[in-house]
C-alpha positions, 0 to 999 in steps of 0.5 A, spaced: 704 136 677 710 139 678 716 135 681 718 139 688 724 142 689 727 141 696 732 146 699 735 145 705 736 151 710 741 152 716 739 155 722 743 160 721 740 163 714 736 170 715 729 169 712 731 175 708 736 171 704 731 166 702 725 171 701 725 172 694 725 164 693 719 163 697 715 169 694 710 167 689 710 160 691 707 154 696 711 150 699 711 146 705 717 146 711 719 140 715 724 138 719 730 134 716 729 128 719 722 127 716 725 127 709 726 119 708 719 118 709 717 123 705 721 120 699 720 113 701 712 114 700 713 119 695 708 125 698 708 129 704 702 125 709 699 129 714 702 128 721 695 126 725 698 120 728 704 124 730 709 119 727 714 125 724 718 130 728 714 136 730 716 141 726 713 148 729 713 148 737 706 144 740 703 140 734 698 138 739 694 143 738 696 144 731 689 146 727 692 143 720 695 136 723 689 135 728 684 135 721 689 130 718 691 136 713 698 138 711 699 145 712 703 150 707 705 156 706 702 160 701 705 166 698 703 166 691 699 173 692 701 177 698 703 183 699 710 185 702 706 188 708 702 181 708 708 177 707 712 181 713 705 180 717 705 173 717 712 172 717 712 175 724 706 170 726 709 164 723 716 164 720 718 159 715 725 159 718 722 158 725 724 150 724 731 151 722 734 148 727 741 146 728 739 139 724 737 143 719 730 143 715 727 143 709 722 147 704 719 143 698 716 148 693 712 147 687 
């Protein structure tokens, strides 16, 4: 198993600045405030009980959270057009607020 690489992104970082680091990878995005619990447990856990700070908008209707799963971005085999389309729908940069966000990539 790969050890996750933790990258902190500032709210001002444009997607284009980190795009090349995300292409070909599977990664999870979470708020910086969730880092300590992740490091303490040694894993990224589902947020079904809403213990962790919400990362993307309204989590009450989150498909994966409501099923007890961790959501991931999978950019391993997307075409440039598919990547542009997916970023328009749900950008990994969306939760990068002034408090910053994390990207865990393997």
